[in-house]
C-alpha positions in Angstrom: -125.9 -161.8 -26.7 -123.9 -163.5 -24.1 -121.9 -160.3 -23.8 -125.0 -158.1 -23.0 -126.2 -160.3 -20.5 -123.0 -160.4 -18.9 -122.5 -156.7 -18.8 -126.4 -156.4 -17.5 -125.6 -158.7 -14.6 -122.5 -156.7 -13.6 -124.3 -154.2 -13.1 -127.0 -155.0 -11.9 -124.4 -156.5 -8.9 -122.9 -153.1 -8.5 -126.6 -151.3 -8.2 -128.1 -153.9 -6.0 -124.6 -153.8 -3.7 -125.0 -150.1 -3.4 -128.6 -150.1 -3.1 -128.6 -152.6 -0.3 -125.4 -150.5 1.6 -127.5 -147.4 1.5 -130.7 -149.0 3.6 -130.5 -148.0 7.1 -130.0 -150.6 9.3 -132.1 -151.2 12.2 -131.4 -152.2 15.7 -132.9 -153.8 18.8 -136.4 -155.3 18.8 -137.7 -151.8 19.2 -138.0 -150.7 15.8 -140.3 -153.9 15.4 -142.7 -152.2 17.6 -142.4 -148.5 15.9 -138.8 -147.4 17.5 -136.2 -145.8 15.7 -138.5 -142.7 14.5 -135.1 -140.8 14.1 -134.0 -141.5 10.4 -133.6 -138.6 7.7 -136.4 -139.7 6.1 -139.3 -140.0 8.9 -140.0 -143.5 10.6 -140.4 -145.3 7.9 -137.0 -144.5 6.4 -136.1 -144.4 2.9 -138.4 -147.6 2.7 -140.2 -147.1 -0.6 -138.0 -146.1 -3.1 -135.3 -148.1 -2.1 -137.2 -151.1 -1.1 -138.6 -150.7 -4.6 -135.4 -150.1 -6.2 -133.2 -153.5 -4.4 -136.2 -155.3 -5.3 -136.1 -154.4 -9.2 -132.4 -155.0 -8.8 -132.4 -158.3 -7.5 -135.3 -159.2 -10.3 -132.5 -158.0 -12.8 -130.0 -160.4 -11.2 -132.0 -163.2 -11.2 -133.4 -163.2 -14.6 -129.5 -162.3 -16.0 -128.2 -165.1 -13.7 -130.7 -167.5 -15.4 -130.7 -166.0 -18.9 -126.8 -166.4 -18.9 -127.0 -169.8 -17.8 -129.7 -170.9 -20.7 -128.0 -169.0 -22.8 -124.2 -171.2 -22.2 -125.8 -174.2 -20.3 -125.7 -177.7 -21.4 -124.8 -178.2 -25.1 -125.6 -181.6 -26.2 -122.5 -182.9 -28.8 -122.8 -185.0 -31.5 -119.7 -186.9 -30.6 -119.8 -189.9 -28.5 -117.8 -190.3 -25.4 -114.2 -190.5 -26.0 -114.6 -193.8 -23.8 -117.9 -195.1 -26.0 -115.5 -194.9 -29.1 -114.7 -198.0 -31.1 -111.3 -197.0 -32.3 -110.0 -196.1 -29.3 -107.2 -198.2 -28.5 -107.7 -201.7 -26.2 -106.5 -201.6 -22.8 -103.6 -204.2 -22.2 -105.6 -207.0 -20.4 -103.0 -208.8 -18.9 -99.8 -208.3 -16.3 -96.6 -207.9 -17.1 -94.9 -210.7 -16.3 -93.4 -209.8 -12.4 -89.3 -210.5 -12.3 -88.9 -213.2 -9.8 -88.2 -211.9 -5.8 -85.2 -212.9 -3.9 -85.9 -215.4 -1.2 -85.1 -215.1 2.2 -83.3 -217.8 3.7 -82.8 -218.2 7.4 -80.2 -220.2 9.1 -80.7 -222.2 12.4 -77.5 -221.2 14.3 -78.8 -223.3 17.1 -78.9 -220.6 19.5 -82.6 -221.3 20.0 -82.0 -225.2 21.2 -79.3 -223.6 23.7 -81.5 -221.2 25.3 -84.5 -223.8 26.1 
């Protein structure tokens, strides 16, 4: 079932890209007020058919996206988390003993006394 949904989804993606690319881009604000009537499909362009095809493909894209998410989504596991298992080895609670660090000693050479 998941394979069928993925195949339909990919085909819808490809055809949706094609439908969007076929739509003509209008330039400027003149199109809003009725300009741009020199298109191949007339003053309205190929709006009727391409808009409906694009909307249909977008709907198929949305439905297959949600359907695939539902099919492969959150599956409840019957096992507990590894963090909650009782058989997990306990972590060591005591820190290992650190080796003794060598001490730093300063010798008073008396140079400070001469400078003061």
